[in-house]
C-alpha angles and dihedrals in degrees: 000000000000092000090056090057090049091050093049092050091046089056090048090052093050090047090053089045096056090047089053090047093057089054096041095046093062091043094051092045091053093047095041096050105027098029086227121147100215112193089167092070091097088062090067089053089053094045091052091054094047096045093048094048093046095045092049093049090049101042105024089223116114093193090054090047092053092047091047092051094049095044092044092051091047092051092046092047092051091047094050092045093052096041101039119003097048088069092053103058094091095039127095122274090250091058090049093051093049094046097045092044088054090052089051092052092046090050092052092051093047089052089052091050095048103036102018131248097283131080119270129218118260104197123201125229115244095255091059095047124091129025140290130209107246089176132000106289093007111105115186130187111262093222092056091048089049091051090050093049096045092045093052091045090051090049090052093048091048090051090052091046095051097040106033111030136073091244089052090050090054091047092052091045091050090052090052102042120355094178093055097051089047089053089051091061102263113145096240094185092055090047091052091050092049092050092047091049091050091051091049091052092050091050091048090050089054091048097049091049094048094044098082093051097042134034118284101218141134112288094020090133096056099076096042090047088063089053090048091053089052088051095055092044091053095043097041127270109270096015116117091189090051090049090055095049092042092049092052090049093050093044094052094042093049095046096043092047094052094047105037106028095071097057090042091053090050087068089063106024138040116275092252093051092046090049092057099036098046100070092041093053090045090059092045092054091069093058092041088057091048092050091049092051092048091049094056100027110023093185093051133257097294109020115184115259110249129183 
């Protein structure tokens, strides 16, 4: 039966990985094309979770709730990009960090004002409740399997968008040489707004999927934003493929560390010491992996090709 536990935790790690990818993909697109360090990206993750939960409680329709969350995050992302971030593209990275961190703090406080300081309930529709048999004798929560499926489908659609459409061609060209595509007549401001809106929608999709299996509360995007930053550093800043591989690595390392480190430490330490040291070491493993990647490949595992 041990291999069944390992399989279940592997699925959990991949599920966390695809959730991180949706957040990290938008972050790496914004940084790779706009050269903007956006610490407010976690706010879109939080907004997606809140909008979906509130719309579902109000309407009773999960499809409407998902659409409301995605459209709301898109509108908010476009508004913030036009009103705030558009003025930061030519500023220093320090200015960008300070301004986007301020947007993150303001977003957290607005969420507290609107929804209150406590966590809210994110109910599941009936078809996502319960479990399914992924293999004989291996039940798995339906919501986690749905997150895994939707995340992989979104990754595939993003790959097709970036690699096989005109918009993707413009995005890749903008990442390589923004001045040149502007000189060729491309509306670079509109392209930036479209990319930022796409990143906001991806973050909101990650948030609304993670809401039912985690707490929907103010500041919920802060912690996962740190993991997303680790993902793009490991994968390569500006590389969507690197973000996908890095997210899967981080998801599996984090899940395996939290589940298996504690019993392993109990072979060497007392139960009380293993209980306290296990979760701490599990969190450290992520940053050990990031440091190892940076030591051997300073630009990440799959850095974007630039000319």
